C-alpha positions as CSV (number, residue, x, y, z in Angstrom):
1,Q,0.2,-0.2,0.1
2,F,2.7,2.4,0.7
3,S,4.7,1.5,-2.4
4,F,4.0,5.1,-3.8
5,S,4.2,6.7,-0.5
6,V,7.4,9.1,0.2
7,D,9.2,6.6,1.7
8,G,8.0,3.2,0.4
9,C,8.9,4.8,-2.8
10,W,9.9,1.1,-4.8
11,G,6.5,1.7,-6.6
12,S,7.1,4.8,-7.9
13,L,10.6,4.0,-8.5
14,L,9.7,1.3,-10.9
15,A,7.1,3.6,-12.5
16,N,9.8,6.0,-13.4
17,F,12.1,3.6,-15.2
18,L,9.0,2.5,-17.0
19,Q,7.3,5.6,-17.8
20,R,6.4,5.3,-21.9
21,K,6.8,1.3,-21.6
22,C,3.9,0.1,-19.2
23,D,2.5,1.0,-15.7
24,V,2.9,-0.1,-13.2
25,V,-0.2,-0.8,-10.9
26,N,-0.1,-0.9,-7.3
27,R,-2.7,-3.3,-5.3
28,G,-1.5,-2.8,-2.1
29,F,-3.4,-3.7,1.4
30,S,-1.7,-2.6,4.7
31,G,-2.1,-4.9,7.6
32,Y,-3.1,-8.0,5.0
33,N,-1.8,-11.7,5.2
34,T,-1.8,-14.3,2.7
35,R,-4.5,-16.1,4.0
36,W,-6.8,-13.0,3.3
37,C,-5.1,-12.2,0.1
38,N,-5.1,-16.3,-1.1
39,I,-9.3,-15.2,-1.2
40,M,-8.9,-11.9,-3.2
41,I,-6.2,-12.6,-5.8
42,D,-8.8,-13.6,-8.3
43,E,-10.6,-11.0,-7.9
44,V,-8.0,-8.5,-7.8
45,F,-6.8,-9.5,-11.0
46,S,-10.2,-10.2,-12.6
47,E,-9.9,-6.6,-13.8
48,F,-6.6,-7.3,-15.9
49,E,-6.3,-9.0,-19.1
50,T,-3.6,-11.5,-19.0
51,S,-2.4,-10.8,-22.2
52,D,-1.5,-7.2,-21.0
53,I,0.4,-8.4,-17.7
54,A,4.4,-8.1,-18.2
55,M,5.4,-9.2,-14.6
56,V,3.4,-9.8,-11.1
57,T,4.9,-9.0,-7.4
58,I,4.0,-10.4,-4.2
59,F,5.4,-9.2,-1.4
60,L,3.9,-10.8,1.5
61,G,5.1,-12.2,5.2
62,A,5.5,-9.2,7.3
63,N,2.2,-9.4,8.6
64,D,2.0,-13.0,8.6
65,S,5.5,-13.5,10.6
66,N,3.7,-11.5,13.8
67,L,4.3,-13.5,16.8
68,P,1.1,-16.1,17.7
69,D,-0.1,-13.4,20.5
70,N,-0.9,-11.6,17.6
71,K,-4.3,-13.8,16.7
72,H,-5.3,-11.2,13.8
73,Q,-2.8,-11.3,11.3
74,H,-0.5,-14.2,12.5
75,V,-0.5,-16.8,10.1
76,P,1.5,-20.2,10.9
77,L,4.7,-20.7,8.8
78,V,3.4,-23.9,7.0
79,E,0.5,-22.0,6.1
80,Y,2.3,-18.9,5.0
81,K,3.6,-21.5,2.3
82,Q,1.0,-23.2,1.3
83,H,-1.0,-19.7,0.4
84,L,2.2,-18.5,-1.8
85,E,2.1,-21.9,-3.4
86,K,-1.9,-21.3,-3.9
87,M,-1.6,-18.0,-4.9
88,V,1.3,-18.8,-7.5
89,E,-1.2,-21.8,-9.1
90,K,-3.7,-19.5,-9.5
91,L,-1.9,-16.8,-11.3
92,Q,-0.9,-19.3,-13.5
93,N,-4.4,-20.7,-14.0
94,R,-5.0,-17.4,-15.1
95,G,-2.2,-17.9,-18.0
96,I,0.6,-15.9,-16.2
97,S,3.8,-18.0,-16.7
98,R,6.1,-18.5,-13.6
99,D,8.6,-17.0,-15.0
100,K,6.5,-13.4,-14.4
101,I,6.4,-13.8,-11.1
102,V,8.5,-12.7,-8.5
103,L,7.7,-13.3,-4.7
104,I,9.4,-11.1,-2.7
105,S,10.4,-11.8,1.0
106,P,9.7,-9.8,3.9
107,P,11.7,-7.5,4.9
108,A,13.9,-7.6,8.3
109,C,12.1,-5.8,11.3
110,D,13.9,-3.6,13.8
111,E,12.3,-5.0,16.9
112,I,13.5,-1.7,19.3
113,A,11.9,0.8,16.6
114,W,9.1,-1.3,15.7
115,E,8.5,-1.3,19.7
116,Q,8.5,2.2,20.3
117,D,6.3,2.9,17.4
118,C,3.9,0.4,18.5
119,I,3.7,2.1,22.5
120,H,3.7,5.9,20.8
121,N,0.3,4.6,18.5
122,D,-0.9,2.5,21.5
123,R,-0.7,-1.1,19.6
124,P,0.4,-4.0,21.1
125,F,3.9,-5.0,19.5
126,H,4.2,-8.5,18.5
127,K,7.4,-8.9,16.0
128,C,10.6,-10.7,16.3
129,N,13.2,-10.3,13.3
130,I,14.1,-14.4,13.7
131,S,10.9,-15.0,13.0
132,A,10.9,-12.4,10.1
133,G,13.7,-13.9,8.8
134,E,12.3,-17.6,8.7
135,F,8.8,-16.5,6.7
136,A,11.7,-15.2,4.2
137,K,13.5,-18.2,4.0
138,N,10.4,-19.9,2.8
139,C,9.4,-17.1,0.4
140,V,12.7,-18.1,-1.3
141,Q,11.7,-21.9,-0.8
142,V,8.3,-21.5,-2.4
143,A,9.5,-19.9,-5.4
144,K,12.2,-22.4,-5.9
145,E,9.9,-25.2,-5.7
146,T,7.1,-23.4,-8.0
147,G,9.8,-21.9,-10.2
148,T,9.3,-18.2,-9.9
149,K,11.5,-15.3,-9.6
150,Y,12.4,-14.4,-6.2
151,V,14.0,-11.4,-4.4
152,D,15.2,-12.1,-0.6
153,L,14.6,-9.0,0.4
154,Y,15.8,-9.8,4.1
155,T,18.9,-11.4,3.3
156,E,19.7,-8.4,1.6
157,M,19.2,-6.1,4.4
158,M,20.8,-7.9,6.6
159,K,24.0,-7.8,4.8
160,S,24.4,-4.2,5.7
161,E,25.7,-3.1,8.8
162,D,23.3,-0.4,8.9
163,W,20.3,-2.0,7.7
164,R,18.2,-0.6,10.4
165,K,18.0,2.9,8.2
166,M,16.5,1.2,5.8
167,L,13.5,0.9,7.9
168,N,11.5,3.9,8.8
169,D,9.5,2.8,11.9
170,G,11.1,-0.5,12.6
171,L,8.6,-2.6,10.2
172,H,8.0,0.1,6.8
173,L,10.5,0.7,4.3
174,S,12.8,3.9,4.4
175,P,13.5,5.4,1.0
176,R,16.9,3.7,1.4
177,G,14.9,0.4,2.1
178,S,12.5,1.1,-1.1
179,E,15.8,2.2,-3.5
180,L,17.3,-1.3,-2.5
181,L,14.2,-3.2,-3.1
182,F,13.9,-1.5,-6.5
183,C,18.1,-2.0,-7.3
184,L,16.7,-5.9,-6.8
185,L,14.0,-5.8,-8.6
186,K,15.3,-4.1,-11.7
187,P,16.9,-6.9,-13.3
188,H,13.8,-9.2,-13.3
189,V,11.7,-5.7,-14.7
190,T,14.7,-5.5,-16.7
191,K,14.2,-9.1,-18.6
192,A,10.4,-8.8,-18.6
193,T,10.1,-5.6,-20.4
194,G,13.4,-5.8,-22.6
195,H,11.0,-6.4,-25.5
196,M,8.9,-3.5,-25.3
197,T,9.5,-0.5,-27.2
198,M,8.9,3.1,-25.6
199,I,5.6,4.6,-26.5
200,Y,5.9,7.6,-28.9
201,P,9.8,7.9,-29.7
202,D,12.1,10.1,-28.6
203,W,11.4,13.8,-28.7
204,K,14.7,14.3,-30.4
205,D,14.0,12.0,-33.2
206,I,10.4,13.9,-34.1
207,D,11.2,15.5,-37.7
208,N,9.7,18.8,-36.6
209,G,8.4,19.4,-40.3
210,N,6.7,16.7,-40.5
211,P,5.5,15.5,-36.6
212,E,2.6,13.6,-38.0
213,L,4.8,10.8,-39.4
214,A,6.0,9.6,-36.2
215,L,2.9,10.7,-34.0
216,G,0.5,10.0,-36.2
217,S,-2.3,12.0,-37.9
C-alpha cells in the first residue's frame, strides 16, 4: 500500500523506470496477510487482461510473521507457504507464466524501533526479526519449488551493518530500503520488459517539419 509513498517509494521508482513502456499498477493492502490475499487474488486480477501483464510481484509475509499472540494477523509458517503456493497456482491458471511472477520476501524488522512505534500508537507489540527471517527463507523456498523468480529482501538487508536505516519505523521501508528493493527488482523488470519499445519516439527523433509521420495523424 505504501509503495508509492514518500518513504516506501519502490513502486514509484519502478513506475519512473518504466514510464512510456508500461504502467506499474499497485494493489497493496496494509495489514493484510497471505490468508486473506489468497482469497482475494482472483478478484484483484479479474480487472486485467492476462496478455497485458509483463510481470507480477507478490510481497507478503511481514504481517504473517507476527508472533502468534497477534491472533488477527499471524499466519503459521506452514500455512504461509501453502498460501503463497496457491497464489502462484491461481496466477498460472489465469495464464500468467511462472517466469513472470516474482516473490518478494518480507523485510527485516527492527524490533526496538517497532516496539517504540507500537507504544507511541497504543498498539501491542508482536514482532521478532528471527521470525521474519524464517518467513523470508520459506518465501524463497516456495519460489524455488514453484519455479518463480524471487527477491530475498530480508537477506540483502541483513548484509548491511546499518540495515535498520532501511526502515522508517522498524517495519516499513524507508527511502533507502525502497531503493534497495528497486535495485533488486530492476534486473527482473528489465528482462520482463526488454522486448517493449518506448510509447512514441524520443522528442529528438521527431521531424518538426512533419511530426505526423512519427506521432500519427
